[in-house]
VOGULO-954680 format. One record per residue (C-alpha): residue number from 0; y, z, x. Coordinates in pm, 1 decimal, decimal comma. Each point is the difference from the previous one (the first is absolute). Layout:
# residues N
+-----+----------+----------+----------+
! seq !       py !       pz !       px !
+-----+----------+----------+----------+
! NUM !        Y !        Z !        X !
...
+-----+----------+----------+----------+
This chain:
# residues 314
+-----+----------+----------+----------+
! seq !       py !       pz !       px !
+-----+----------+----------+----------+
!   0 !   3531,2 !    134,3 !   3344,8 !
!   1 !     47,1 !    376,8 !      8,6 !
!   2 !     71,4 !    174,5 !    331,5 !
!   3 !    -75,1 !    346,8 !    134,0 !
!   4 !    237,6 !    181,4 !    235,4 !
!   5 !   -155,5 !    259,7 !    230,1 !
!   6 !    148,1 !    245,5 !    252,5 !
!   7 !      4,0 !    -48,8 !    373,8 !
!   8 !    177,6 !    323,8 !     86,1 !
!   9 !    273,1 !    219,6 !   -149,4 !
!  10 !    321,9 !   -162,1 !   -106,7 !
!  11 !    326,7 !    110,9 !   -152,3 !
!  12 !    353,3 !   -106,3 !    -66,7 !
!  13 !    225,1 !   -130,3 !   -272,6 !
!  14 !     36,5 !    341,8 !   -163,1 !
!  15 !   -375,3 !     26,9 !    -64,7 !
!  16 !   -313,4 !     60,9 !    197,5 !
!  17 !   -334,0 !   -166,8 !     52,5 !
!  18 !   -287,6 !    190,9 !    152,2 !
!  19 !   -369,6 !    -56,6 !     39,6 !
!  20 !   -280,2 !   -104,3 !    231,9 !
!  21 !   -127,0 !   -341,2 !    108,6 !
!  22 !   -192,9 !   -170,0 !   -278,6 !
!  23 !    133,7 !    218,5 !   -280,1 !
!  24 !    146,6 !   -181,6 !   -302,2 !
!  25 !    359,7 !     95,0 !    -73,4 !
!  26 !    103,0 !    157,3 !   -332,1 !
!  27 !    312,0 !    190,3 !   -110,5 !
!  28 !    -23,9 !    372,9 !    -65,6 !
!  29 !    368,9 !     19,5 !   -103,1 !
!  30 !    294,8 !   -231,7 !    -53,1 !
!  31 !     67,8 !    -24,5 !    371,1 !
!  32 !   -315,8 !     95,0 !    185,0 !
!  33 !   -309,3 !   -214,2 !     58,9 !
!  34 !   -313,7 !    156,3 !    139,8 !
!  35 !   -360,3 !    -86,3 !     73,4 !
!  36 !   -330,0 !    171,9 !    -68,8 !
!  37 !   -349,0 !    -12,6 !    149,0 !
!  38 !   -124,6 !    -47,9 !   -357,1 !
!  39 !    171,6 !   -341,9 !    -22,9 !
!  40 !    -91,2 !   -202,2 !    303,1 !
!  41 !     -3,4 !   -364,6 !    106,1 !
!  42 !   -263,1 !   -101,7 !    255,8 !
!  43 !    159,9 !   -301,3 !    169,3 !
!  44 !   -313,5 !    -68,3 !    203,6 !
!  45 !   -226,6 !    -32,8 !   -306,4 !
!  46 !    270,4 !   -108,1 !   -249,0 !
!  47 !    -98,4 !    287,7 !   -225,0 !
!  48 !    200,0 !    237,8 !   -216,4 !
!  49 !   -141,4 !    351,7 !    -33,6 !
!  50 !    105,3 !    238,1 !   -275,3 !
!  51 !   -127,5 !    341,6 !     96,1 !
!  52 !   -144,5 !     79,0 !    342,6 !
!  53 !   -327,2 !   -197,7 !     22,0 !
!  54 !   -121,0 !    214,7 !    290,1 !
!  55 !     21,6 !    333,1 !   -183,2 !
!  56 !     15,0 !    -53,3 !   -375,7 !
!  57 !    -91,2 !   -286,7 !   -235,3 !
!  58 !    274,1 !   -263,4 !    -16,6 !
!  59 !    157,4 !    -43,8 !   -341,5 !
!  60 !    209,9 !   -279,9 !   -143,1 !
!  61 !    195,2 !     69,6 !   -319,5 !
!  62 !    170,9 !   -292,3 !   -171,3 !
!  63 !    198,0 !     96,1 !   -307,2 !
!  64 !     55,2 !   -218,8 !   -300,6 !
!  65 !    210,0 !     50,0 !   -312,2 !
!  66 !   -138,3 !     42,2 !   -350,0 !
!  67 !   -329,3 !    -97,4 !   -156,6 !
!  68 !     71,3 !   -371,2 !    -15,8 !
!  69 !   -162,5 !   -229,3 !    253,4 !
!  70 !    306,8 !   -222,8 !      9,8 !
!  71 !     85,7 !    122,5 !    349,8 !
!  72 !   -271,4 !     23,8 !    261,9 !
!  73 !    -26,5 !    291,9 !    239,7 !
!  74 !   -204,1 !   -162,1 !    274,4 !
!  75 !    -72,4 !   -359,2 !     97,4 !
!  76 !   -220,5 !   -164,6 !    259,3 !
!  77 !     95,4 !   -359,6 !     75,0 !
!  78 !   -107,2 !   -260,6 !    251,6 !
!  79 !    158,6 !   -315,1 !    132,5 !
!  80 !   -320,7 !   -201,8 !     37,3 !
!  81 !     -4,9 !   -376,8 !      0,1 !
!  82 !    112,6 !     -7,8 !   -365,5 !
!  83 !    323,2 !    192,8 !     49,3 !
!  84 !    103,7 !    347,1 !   -112,4 !
!  85 !   -287,0 !    130,2 !   -213,7 !
!  86 !    -33,7 !    324,1 !   -195,2 !
!  87 !   -349,9 !    143,4 !     52,5 !
!  88 !     22,5 !    361,2 !   -112,0 !
!  89 !    246,5 !    192,0 !   -215,3 !
!  90 !     -0,4 !    356,7 !   -130,0 !
!  91 !    228,5 !     53,6 !   -298,6 !
!  92 !    191,4 !    313,6 !    -99,0 !
!  93 !   -252,9 !     82,1 !   -272,0 !
!  94 !   -301,8 !    -32,6 !    230,2 !
!  95 !   -106,2 !   -349,7 !   -101,3 !
!  96 !   -117,5 !   -216,8 !    289,5 !
!  97 !     19,4 !   -375,6 !     44,8 !
!  98 !   -228,9 !   -145,9 !    262,1 !
!  99 !    -78,6 !   -347,5 !    128,5 !
! 100 !   -186,5 !   -110,9 !    307,7 !
! 101 !     33,0 !   -261,5 !    270,5 !
! 102 !   -326,8 !   -174,0 !     77,4 !
! 103 !   -120,1 !    -60,9 !    354,6 !
! 104 !    173,8 !   -339,5 !    -26,5 !
! 105 !    324,2 !    168,0 !   -118,4 !
! 106 !    -40,4 !   -124,1 !   -356,0 !
! 107 !    152,2 !    235,4 !   -257,6 !
! 108 !   -270,4 !    120,8 !   -240,7 !
! 109 !    -30,5 !    240,0 !   -291,7 !
! 110 !   -281,8 !    193,4 !    167,6 !
! 111 !     -2,1 !    377,8 !     29,7 !
! 112 !   -189,3 !    141,8 !    297,1 !
! 113 !     -4,7 !    369,1 !     95,4 !
! 114 !   -233,5 !    128,3 !    268,9 !
! 115 !    -64,0 !    -58,0 !    368,8 !
! 116 !   -113,1 !   -359,4 !     55,9 !
! 117 !    -15,1 !    -83,5 !   -371,5 !
! 118 !     64,6 !   -365,8 !    -88,7 !
! 119 !     80,1 !    -72,3 !    363,9 !
! 120 !   -128,0 !   -360,4 !    -13,0 !
! 121 !    170,5 !   -131,1 !   -315,5 !
! 122 !    146,9 !   -350,0 !     33,5 !
! 123 !     41,0 !   -156,0 !   -346,3 !
! 124 !   -169,0 !    262,8 !   -216,2 !
! 125 !    223,5 !    143,9 !   -271,3 !
! 126 !     14,7 !    264,8 !   -272,4 !
! 127 !   -252,4 !    225,2 !    173,5 !
! 128 !     19,3 !    379,4 !    -29,9 !
! 129 !   -161,0 !    177,7 !    294,9 !
! 130 !     -5,5 !    375,2 !     65,6 !
! 131 !   -205,2 !    149,0 !    280,2 !
! 132 !    -51,8 !    -26,4 !    373,3 !
! 133 !   -197,4 !   -310,6 !     87,3 !
! 134 !      0,1 !   -133,7 !   -355,5 !
! 135 !      1,7 !   -380,7 !    -28,2 !
! 136 !     43,6 !    -38,4 !    375,5 !
! 137 !   -158,3 !   -348,3 !     -2,9 !
! 138 !    183,7 !   -130,0 !   -306,1 !
! 139 !    202,6 !   -313,8 !     74,1 !
! 140 !     46,9 !   -218,0 !   -307,8 !
! 141 !   -159,0 !    193,7 !   -286,6 !
! 142 !    214,8 !     92,5 !   -299,0 !
! 143 !     13,4 !    278,2 !   -259,3 !
! 144 !   -245,4 !    232,6 !    172,1 !
! 145 !     31,6 !    375,8 !    -47,9 !
! 146 !   -153,9 !    221,0 !    268,2 !
! 147 !     38,8 !    378,8 !     -1,6 !
! 148 !   -182,1 !    199,7 !    265,3 !
! 149 !    -70,0 !     -9,4 !    370,5 !
! 150 !   -170,2 !   -328,5 !     89,8 !
! 151 !     -8,0 !   -129,4 !   -357,5 !
! 152 !    -57,8 !   -378,8 !    -14,3 !
! 153 !     56,5 !     -6,5 !    375,7 !
! 154 !   -199,0 !   -320,2 !     60,1 !
! 155 !    125,6 !   -212,4 !   -289,7 !
! 156 !    187,2 !   -296,4 !    152,0 !
! 157 !    106,3 !   -254,8 !   -260,4 !
! 158 !   -148,3 !    126,5 !   -327,2 !
! 159 !    210,6 !    114,2 !   -293,3 !
! 160 !      1,6 !    222,8 !   -305,5 !
! 161 !   -210,0 !    287,1 !    135,0 !
! 162 !     44,5 !    372,6 !    -64,6 !
! 163 !   -144,8 !    266,0 !    231,5 !
! 164 !     55,3 !    376,2 !    -28,5 !
! 165 !   -153,3 !    241,0 !    249,3 !
! 166 !    -65,9 !     24,4 !    371,8 !
! 167 !   -161,1 !   -328,1 !    114,1 !
! 168 !    -27,0 !   -116,3 !   -361,6 !
! 169 !    -85,0 !   -370,5 !     -3,4 !
! 170 !    -21,2 !     -3,9 !    380,1 !
! 171 !   -372,0 !    -72,5 !     25,0 !
! 172 !   -255,6 !   -229,1 !   -165,7 !
! 173 !   -357,6 !    115,2 !    -44,5 !
! 174 !    -41,6 !    247,8 !    286,3 !
! 175 !    259,2 !    206,9 !    182,3 !
! 176 !     27,1 !   -238,6 !    294,7 !
! 177 !     60,3 !   -339,6 !   -160,6 !
! 178 !    363,4 !    -82,3 !    -87,1 !
! 179 !     99,9 !   -111,0 !   -347,5 !
! 180 !    214,7 !   -309,8 !     44,5 !
! 181 !    -70,6 !   -193,9 !   -319,2 !
! 182 !     72,4 !    203,8 !   -313,1 !
! 183 !    225,4 !   -156,5 !   -264,2 !
! 184 !    144,9 !    176,4 !   -306,2 !
! 185 !   -231,1 !    295,1 !     57,7 !
! 186 !     34,7 !    378,5 !    -29,0 !
! 187 !   -136,4 !    267,9 !    233,2 !
! 188 !     60,6 !    365,7 !    -85,1 !
! 189 !   -139,3 !    275,8 !    219,3 !
! 190 !    -32,6 !     64,2 !    371,6 !
! 191 !   -223,3 !   -263,0 !    164,6 !
! 192 !    -51,7 !   -183,7 !   -328,8 !
! 193 !    -94,6 !   -349,2 !    106,7 !
! 194 !    -73,0 !   -358,3 !    -97,1 !
! 195 !   -339,5 !   -151,1 !    -77,5 !
! 196 !   -101,5 !   -155,5 !    330,8 !
! 197 !    138,9 !   -127,0 !    327,6 !
! 198 !    105,9 !   -364,5 !     15,4 !
! 199 !    -10,0 !    -51,9 !   -377,1 !
! 200 !    313,3 !    -72,5 !   -203,5 !
! 201 !     13,6 !    228,0 !   -303,9 !
! 202 !    234,7 !    -33,8 !   -295,6 !
! 203 !     76,7 !    252,9 !   -273,1 !
! 204 !   -220,0 !    270,5 !    149,5 !
! 205 !     71,4 !    360,0 !   -103,6 !
! 206 !   -144,9 !    286,8 !    202,6 !
! 207 !     65,4 !    365,9 !    -81,7 !
! 208 !   -130,3 !    295,0 !    199,1 !
! 209 !    -29,1 !    141,0 !    349,8 !
! 210 !   -203,1 !   -241,6 !    216,1 !
! 211 !    -88,7 !   -203,6 !   -309,8 !
! 212 !   -106,5 !   -359,3 !     73,6 !
! 213 !     88,2 !   -286,8 !   -231,5 !
! 214 !   -237,0 !   -250,2 !   -157,3 !
! 215 !    196,1 !   -322,6 !     27,9 !
! 216 !    205,3 !   -223,8 !   -225,3 !
! 217 !    106,0 !    129,6 !   -341,7 !
! 218 !   -179,6 !    334,0 !     33,5 !
! 219 !     98,7 !    363,8 !    -42,2 !
! 220 !   -177,1 !    261,7 !    211,1 !
! 221 !     50,7 !    371,9 !    -70,2 !
! 222 !   -131,8 !    250,4 !    251,3 !
! 223 !   -209,5 !    -15,6 !    315,0 !
! 224 !   -379,0 !     20,5 !     28,3 !
! 225 !     10,7 !    382,9 !     -9,4 !
! 226 !    145,3 !     13,8 !   -351,7 !
! 227 !   -252,8 !    137,8 !   -251,2 !
! 228 !    196,0 !     18,3 !   -325,0 !
! 229 !    296,2 !   -178,7 !   -155,1 !
! 230 !    179,5 !    180,2 !   -283,0 !
! 231 !    196,9 !   -194,7 !   -259,7 !
! 232 !    206,3 !    157,7 !   -276,8 !
! 233 !     23,3 !   -254,4 !   -277,8 !
! 234 !   -188,7 !   -304,2 !   -118,1 !
! 235 !   -126,6 !   -265,7 !    236,4 !
! 236 !     93,9 !   -333,8 !   -155,5 !
! 237 !   -188,7 !   -307,7 !    119,8 !
! 238 !    156,5 !   -321,2 !   -121,0 !
! 239 !   -254,5 !   -280,7 !    -33,6 !
! 240 !   -177,0 !     90,2 !    323,5 !
! 241 !   -348,3 !    118,1 !     90,9 !
! 242 !   -139,9 !    318,4 !    151,1 !
! 243 !   -182,1 !   -113,9 !    312,8 !
! 244 !   -266,2 !    234,6 !    138,2 !
! 245 !   -181,1 !     20,2 !    331,4 !
! 246 !   -336,2 !   -177,2 !     28,6 !
! 247 !   -131,3 !    238,5 !    265,5 !
! 248 !    -23,2 !    368,0 !   -101,0 !
! 249 !    151,0 !    -52,7 !   -343,2 !
! 250 !    236,2 !    197,2 !   -222,4 !
! 251 !    -55,6 !    282,6 !   -244,9 !
! 252 !    201,5 !     34,4 !   -319,5 !
! 253 !    -29,2 !    372,1 !    -58,6 !
! 254 !   -157,8 !    205,0 !    279,7 !
! 255 !   -153,6 !    274,7 !   -220,7 !
! 256 !   -164,5 !     -4,2 !   -341,0 !
! 257 !    268,1 !    228,7 !   -142,5 !
! 258 !    284,8 !   -240,1 !     68,0 !
! 259 !    102,3 !   -171,5 !   -322,5 !
! 260 !     12,4 !   -374,3 !    -55,6 !
! 261 !     64,3 !   -232,2 !   -293,3 !
! 262 !     71,1 !   -367,2 !    -70,9 !
! 263 !    231,6 !   -185,2 !   -238,8 !
! 264 !    201,2 !    298,7 !   -116,3 !
! 265 !   -289,9 !    230,7 !    -94,3 !
! 266 !     11,8 !    370,4 !     80,7 !
! 267 !   -137,4 !     62,8 !    351,0 !
! 268 !   -332,6 !    186,1 !     15,5 !
! 269 !   -229,5 !    132,1 !    271,9 !
! 270 !   -313,4 !   -192,1 !     92,8 !
! 271 !   -221,3 !    -37,8 !   -312,7 !
! 272 !   -348,7 !    157,4 !      5,9 !
! 273 !   -295,9 !     22,3 !   -240,8 !
! 274 !    181,3 !    283,5 !   -177,8 !
! 275 !    254,4 !   -241,5 !   -139,6 !
! 276 !    -16,5 !    -58,1 !   -376,2 !
! 277 !   -201,0 !   -304,0 !   -102,8 !
! 278 !    165,2 !   -292,4 !   -169,4 !
! 279 !    -96,6 !    -70,6 !   -358,4 !
! 280 !   -288,6 !   -247,1 !    -12,7 !
! 281 !     -2,1 !   -276,5 !   -258,6 !
! 282 !   -323,8 !   -194,0 !    -40,4 !
! 283 !     -5,2 !   -352,7 !   -131,7 !
! 284 !   -274,7 !   -165,0 !   -197,4 !
! 285 !   -168,9 !   -152,7 !    301,2 !
! 286 !   -253,3 !    136,8 !    240,1 !
! 287 !     43,4 !    345,2 !    149,7 !
! 288 !    144,0 !     20,9 !    353,6 !
! 289 !   -268,5 !     51,6 !    264,1 !
! 290 !     23,8 !     96,8 !    365,9 !
! 291 !    -52,3 !   -363,5 !     98,9 !
! 292 !    260,9 !   -136,5 !   -239,5 !
! 293 !    285,3 !   -170,5 !    182,1 !
! 294 !    368,0 !    -36,4 !    -72,2 !
! 295 !    162,1 !   -285,4 !    187,2 !
! 296 !   -302,4 !      5,9 !    226,9 !
! 297 !     15,4 !    373,9 !     69,0 !
! 298 !   -228,7 !    270,4 !   -135,0 !
! 299 !    150,2 !    327,2 !   -113,8 !
! 300 !   -168,2 !    165,4 !    296,8 !
! 301 !    175,2 !   -238,5 !    238,0 !
! 302 !    335,5 !     66,6 !   -162,8 !
! 303 !    -44,3 !    376,0 !     30,9 !
! 304 !   -107,5 !    -34,4 !    363,4 !
! 305 !    305,0 !   -215,3 !     80,7 !
! 306 !    238,1 !    249,8 !   -164,0 !
! 307 !   -162,3 !    287,1 !    189,4 !
! 308 !     15,8 !   -191,8 !    327,1 !
! 309 !    369,7 !    -61,5 !    -50,7 !
! 310 !     45,7 !    367,1 !    -77,5 !
! 311 !    119,0 !    -59,8 !   -354,2 !
! 312 !   -303,1 !    196,5 !   -126,7 !
! 313 !   -154,5 !    305,2 !    162,4 !
+-----+----------+----------+----------+
């Protein structure tokens, strides 16, 4: 183990000199003289090394490395623990950082936790990446969660595979008072984005937007209830699935008569009216069509009424 020698008075002899004050760390200012400085100080009471005067200016620690290679580390944090001498944190010469974490049971894990109180309950959970004060504070055995933001996924205990980005993202379920403890393999992006409902396990739920609330298993929710428009640049491709509409108020396709619409590759047009050109009529040899003639059970009048009701005709 390394040792630190500090001054307890002024000393001299042996052709050289040593001078300083109690607590100062000795260093040589020439071939024969060792001195101390208030900017390099060992606090024996607190077992703390200060570089720079912490009472007057910010303390600074400079650790120099050589070259751009990370073959030689510049700074290491190790712990004895119950498993022996363990490397937990290393900063390399080129700025790369290695980090591992001891769980609350002193098990060595490949978790990364940065932020006050983050991941403070982990026991067997592994491969979690947690950035933000209070993020994943309840997590014990869950694996491969990624939480970025204050309070993100703070109530998840043993679930795995979740991603949360934003303050309190994935923290709540339903309202802003019920904790989300049951999400699995789900994604929450946006401050206060939250799971479907309290007490319900949800899997593969994706929620995007500030205060957006999910809709359960295998769903994607974009935006909160205040969103009025969603803009998409590019085609919307639906692969062998249906368009499901509300059965309450209903849904409009085209909100004005000047918006253009077409089916099956035809050129989009505005809503047709009586000014549209008539189709060419071809009469057969049978009876003339009358207003009470039916086609598949429908009269022409009924067909026109249905098309107008749907908005396909003016």
